[in-house]
Backbone as a chain_set.jsonl record, in Angstrom:
{"seq": "MKRVTRDDVTKAVSGADDVTIAQIIGTGATVDELAEAQAWLANDEPMLNAGRPLATGRVRELVDILSELDPSEDDDESGGIPAAEQT", "coords": {"N": [[2.559, -23.153, 26.397], [3.508, -23.08, 23.004], [3.612, -20.203, 21.055], [2.396, -19.296, 17.79], [4.684, -18.868, 15.098], [6.093, -16.897, 12.412], [7.169, -18.732, 10.627], [5.747, -21.06, 11.323], [3.167, -20.304, 10.507], [3.479, -19.836, 7.724], [4.082, -22.406, 6.881], [1.752, -23.776, 7.546], [-0.396, -22.407, 6.382], [-1.251, -22.018, 3.249], [-0.713, -19.587, 0.745], [-0.906, -17.351, 2.348], [-0.586, -13.908, 2.892], [1.677, -11.209, 3.88], [0.237, -9.491, 5.587], [-1.89, -11.077, 6.484], [-0.452, -13.107, 7.763], [0.692, -11.591, 9.823], [-1.665, -10.851, 11.158], [-2.544, -13.345, 12.097], [-0.407, -14.125, 13.783], [-0.63, -12.021, 15.552], [-2.881, -12.679, 17.044], [-1.993, -14.146, 19.113], [-2.159, -16.834, 19.199], [-1.695, -20.402, 19.62], [0.177, -23.116, 18.091], [-1.436, -25.378, 18.146], [-3.978, -24.215, 18.374], [-4.15, -22.925, 15.916], [-4.173, -25.153, 14.235], [-6.586, -26.292, 15.072], [-8.4, -24.328, 14.241], [-8.075, -24.526, 11.487], [-9.062, -27.081, 11.128], [-11.755, -26.673, 11.792], [-12.518, -25.036, 9.642], [-12.215, -26.783, 7.522], [-13.901, -28.935, 8.107], [-16.515, -28.368, 9.483], [-19.066, -29.461, 10.033], [-18.715, -32.308, 10.706], [-17.258, -31.908, 13.095], [-19.094, -30.599, 14.72], [-21.005, -32.605, 14.855], [-19.594, -34.414, 16.338], [-19.867, -33.43, 18.777], [-18.365, -31.258, 19.5], [-17.895, -28.028, 20.868], [-18.818, -24.856, 19.394], [-16.281, -22.924, 17.769], [-14.4, -20.663, 19.743], [-12.995, -17.65, 21.192], [-9.501, -17.294, 20.628], [-9.322, -19.25, 18.647], [-11.665, -18.843, 17.218], [-11.128, -16.266, 16.227], [-9.016, -16.921, 14.517], [-10.338, -18.62, 12.722], [-12.0, -16.754, 11.494], [-10.061, -15.08, 10.249], [-8.715, -16.922, 8.571], [-10.818, -17.76, 6.966], [-11.181, -15.655, 5.26], [-9.155, -16.034, 3.465], [-9.944, -18.177, 2.008], [-12.048, -18.085, -0.206], [-15.394, -18.949, -0.635], [-17.845, -20.497, -2.811], [-20.084, -19.031, -2.273], [-19.204, -16.474, -1.854], [-18.576, -15.481, -4.299], [-18.872, -12.828, -6.154], [-18.717, -11.837, -8.701], [-19.93, -13.371, -10.693], [-19.457, -13.875, -13.3], [-17.279, -14.676, -16.054], [-14.048, -15.616, -15.072], [-11.409, -13.201, -15.04], [-8.972, -14.08, -16.137], [-9.763, -15.905, -17.994], [-11.11, -14.54, -19.911], [-11.384, -13.243, -23.254]], "CA": [[2.308, -23.522, 25.016], [4.269, -22.307, 22.021], [2.851, -19.308, 20.172], [2.768, -19.476, 16.385], [5.699, -17.991, 14.524], [5.915, -16.686, 10.975], [7.487, -20.001, 9.977], [4.599, -21.955, 11.556], [2.035, -19.852, 9.696], [3.739, -20.057, 6.296], [4.001, -23.85, 6.632], [0.389, -24.274, 7.748], [-1.409, -21.665, 5.627], [-0.764, -21.69, 1.914], [-1.283, -18.386, 0.172], [-1.04, -16.262, 3.326], [0.276, -12.76, 2.633], [2.301, -10.669, 5.095], [-0.781, -8.925, 6.481], [-2.598, -12.199, 7.1], [0.489, -13.736, 8.694], [0.771, -10.706, 10.994], [-2.934, -10.959, 11.888], [-2.565, -14.638, 12.785], [0.548, -14.035, 14.884], [-1.159, -11.038, 16.482], [-3.911, -13.241, 17.915], [-1.358, -14.814, 20.243], [-2.578, -18.228, 19.154], [-0.692, -21.464, 19.628], [0.155, -23.984, 16.914], [-2.615, -26.231, 18.291], [-5.164, -23.414, 18.071], [-4.163, -22.736, 14.46], [-4.601, -26.431, 13.661], [-8.01, -26.454, 15.361], [-9.126, -23.415, 13.366], [-8.061, -25.097, 10.14], [-9.972, -28.228, 11.147], [-13.111, -26.128, 11.731], [-12.79, -24.575, 8.282], [-12.275, -27.922, 6.606], [-14.944, -29.907, 8.451], [-17.281, -27.905, 10.633], [-20.195, -30.333, 10.351], [-18.299, -33.462, 11.512], [-16.846, -31.497, 14.432], [-20.33, -30.364, 15.47], [-21.618, -33.908, 15.1], [-18.8, -35.086, 17.365], [-20.163, -32.786, 20.047], [-17.422, -30.166, 19.797], [-18.546, -26.716, 20.916], [-18.376, -23.936, 18.349], [-15.0, -22.268, 18.034], [-14.489, -19.406, 20.48], [-11.713, -17.055, 21.548], [-8.481, -17.171, 19.581], [-9.636, -20.153, 17.536], [-12.686, -18.141, 16.423], [-10.421, -15.207, 15.489], [-8.268, -17.567, 13.443], [-11.309, -19.074, 11.715], [-12.405, -15.565, 10.73], [-8.939, -14.653, 9.411], [-8.46, -17.931, 7.545], [-11.942, -17.839, 6.029], [-10.972, -14.608, 4.264], [-8.212, -16.561, 2.477], [-10.55, -19.294, 1.301], [-13.378, -17.663, -0.637], [-16.266, -20.039, -1.075], [-18.684, -20.123, -3.95], [-21.05, -18.046, -1.801], [-18.591, -15.157, -1.884], [-18.279, -15.118, -5.686], [-19.781, -11.745, -6.5], [-18.609, -11.436, -10.094], [-20.957, -14.08, -11.433], [-19.079, -13.959, -14.709], [-16.09, -15.435, -16.404], [-12.843, -15.042, -14.454], [-10.644, -12.32, -15.942], [-7.917, -14.829, -16.812], [-10.346, -16.703, -19.065], [-11.749, -13.667, -20.894], [-10.54, -12.992, -24.43]], "C": [[3.046, -22.56, 24.084], [3.333, -21.482, 21.136], [3.306, -19.531, 18.731], [3.808, -18.436, 15.979], [5.38, -17.81, 13.041], [6.15, -17.991, 10.219], [6.331, -20.995, 10.122], [3.447, -21.598, 10.618], [2.278, -20.136, 8.223], [3.693, -21.542, 5.945], [2.56, -24.338, 6.661], [-0.641, -23.64, 6.815], [-0.851, -21.28, 4.264], [-1.456, -20.428, 1.425], [-1.449, -17.226, 1.139], [-0.066, -15.14, 2.968], [0.802, -12.21, 3.963], [1.279, -10.121, 6.086], [-1.515, -10.045, 7.217], [-1.71, -12.907, 8.12], [0.583, -12.908, 9.971], [-0.508, -10.779, 11.818], [-2.981, -12.246, 12.702], [-1.623, -14.613, 13.984], [0.017, -13.105, 15.971], [-2.253, -11.557, 17.396], [-3.299, -13.85, 19.174], [-1.665, -16.294, 20.293], [-1.389, -19.181, 19.21], [-0.807, -22.265, 18.328], [-1.092, -24.876, 16.962], [-3.899, -25.479, 17.957], [-5.282, -23.15, 16.576], [-4.65, -24.008, 13.774], [-6.093, -26.658, 13.886], [-8.852, -25.554, 14.458], [-9.185, -23.96, 11.943], [-8.996, -26.3, 10.057], [-11.429, -27.758, 11.08], [-13.455, -25.691, 10.308], [-12.986, -25.731, 7.322], [-13.512, -28.789, 6.847], [-15.792, -29.46, 9.619], [-18.42, -28.852, 11.006], [-19.77, -31.579, 11.134], [-17.879, -33.069, 12.928], [-18.065, -31.211, 15.3], [-21.001, -31.685, 15.815], [-20.883, -34.692, 16.175], [-18.996, -34.435, 18.735], [-19.198, -31.689, 20.439], [-18.182, -28.86, 19.873], [-18.026, -25.839, 19.771], [-17.08, -23.254, 18.757], [-15.231, -20.938, 18.747], [-13.083, -18.861, 20.693], [-10.766, -16.937, 20.381], [-8.766, -18.066, 18.396], [-10.677, -19.497, 16.625], [-12.051, -17.024, 15.604], [-9.684, -15.795, 14.297], [-9.198, -18.055, 12.334], [-11.728, -17.894, 10.85], [-11.306, -15.111, 9.776], [-8.734, -15.628, 8.255], [-9.595, -18.018, 6.536], [-11.854, -16.758, 4.953], [-10.024, -15.08, 3.158], [-8.845, -17.599, 1.569], [-11.954, -18.915, 0.846], [-14.195, -18.85, -1.131], [-17.091, -19.566, -2.263], [-19.739, -19.099, -3.548], [-20.518, -16.624, -1.927], [-18.289, -14.667, -3.298], [-19.289, -14.086, -6.159], [-19.769, -11.413, -7.986], [-19.691, -12.104, -10.947], [-20.631, -14.255, -12.896], [-17.878, -14.842, -14.915], [-14.891, -14.801, -15.712], [-12.012, -14.271, -15.472], [-9.594, -13.088, -16.731], [-8.449, -15.61, -17.997], [-11.007, -15.844, -20.134], [-10.81, -13.428, -22.065], [-10.775, -11.616, -24.972]], "O": [[3.174, -21.37, 24.371], [2.387, -22.007, 20.549], [4.452, -19.905, 18.482], [3.806, -17.299, 16.45], [4.509, -18.485, 12.493], [5.418, -18.314, 9.284], [5.977, -21.687, 9.168], [2.831, -22.475, 10.012], [1.382, -20.626, 7.534], [3.307, -21.902, 4.833], [2.186, -25.218, 5.886], [-1.65, -24.267, 6.492], [-0.075, -20.332, 4.144], [-2.646, -20.229, 1.667], [-2.068, -16.219, 0.794], [1.124, -15.381, 2.765], [0.423, -12.684, 5.034], [1.445, -10.275, 7.296], [-1.732, -9.965, 8.426], [-2.163, -13.262, 9.208], [0.557, -13.456, 11.074], [-0.449, -10.77, 13.048], [-3.407, -12.242, 13.857], [-1.999, -15.032, 15.079], [0.19, -13.365, 17.162], [-2.534, -10.943, 18.426], [-3.987, -14.047, 20.175], [-1.454, -16.941, 21.319], [-0.254, -18.823, 18.895], [-1.764, -22.109, 17.569], [-1.731, -25.102, 15.934], [-4.804, -26.033, 17.334], [-6.385, -23.149, 16.028], [-5.449, -23.947, 12.839], [-6.788, -27.156, 13.0], [-9.901, -25.973, 13.967], [-10.216, -23.869, 11.276], [-9.648, -26.513, 9.035], [-12.246, -28.37, 10.392], [-14.558, -25.947, 9.826], [-13.821, -25.669, 6.419], [-14.1, -29.314, 5.902], [-15.79, -30.117, 10.66], [-18.707, -29.024, 12.19], [-20.402, -31.894, 12.142], [-18.121, -33.824, 13.87], [-18.073, -31.542, 16.486], [-21.503, -31.867, 16.924], [-21.475, -35.536, 16.847], [-18.376, -34.834, 19.721], [-19.205, -31.233, 21.583], [-19.035, -28.599, 19.025], [-16.932, -26.061, 19.252], [-16.82, -23.038, 19.941], [-16.14, -20.184, 18.4], [-12.097, -19.54, 20.405], [-11.155, -16.535, 19.285], [-8.487, -17.692, 17.257], [-10.577, -19.586, 15.401], [-12.382, -16.843, 14.432], [-9.72, -15.239, 13.199], [-8.886, -17.921, 11.151], [-11.804, -18.008, 9.626], [-11.584, -14.791, 8.62], [-8.597, -15.216, 7.103], [-9.357, -18.321, 5.367], [-12.391, -16.926, 3.858], [-10.086, -14.578, 2.036], [-8.338, -17.868, 0.481], [-12.94, -19.361, 1.432], [-13.731, -19.647, -1.946], [-17.041, -18.402, -2.661], [-20.24, -18.369, -4.403], [-21.291, -15.679, -2.087], [-17.797, -13.553, -3.473], [-20.417, -14.422, -6.519], [-20.699, -10.78, -8.487], [-20.29, -11.469, -11.814], [-21.466, -14.743, -13.658], [-17.514, -15.648, -14.059], [-14.727, -13.582, -15.756], [-11.93, -14.66, -16.637], [-9.351, -12.768, -17.895], [-7.694, -15.947, -18.909], [-11.425, -16.367, -21.167], [-9.59, -13.411, -21.899], [-10.153, -11.229, -25.961]]}, "num_chains": 1, "name": "protein.A"}
C-alpha cells in the first residue's frame, strides 16, 4: 500500500500546516487510512450505526491529529466575540 506523501496530505487536508503534515506523514499511514480517518471525523455516528468498529491504530492517530485542525464548538474557550469582529 502507498504511504501518504506531502502532496497527498495537502490535497486531502485543507489548512494543514507543515507540522501537521509532518505528523500525518510520520504515522506511516496510507492514503486509504487518511480517507478513513476523515470519514470518521465527518460522520462518526453513521459509521458506528453501520457496524464499523471504532478507529484504531494509525487511523486513530490520524483522527486525533485531524481533530486538532477542526475545532468544534465544544473547544471554543473564548466565549466572546472573535478578535476579527471586535472594534
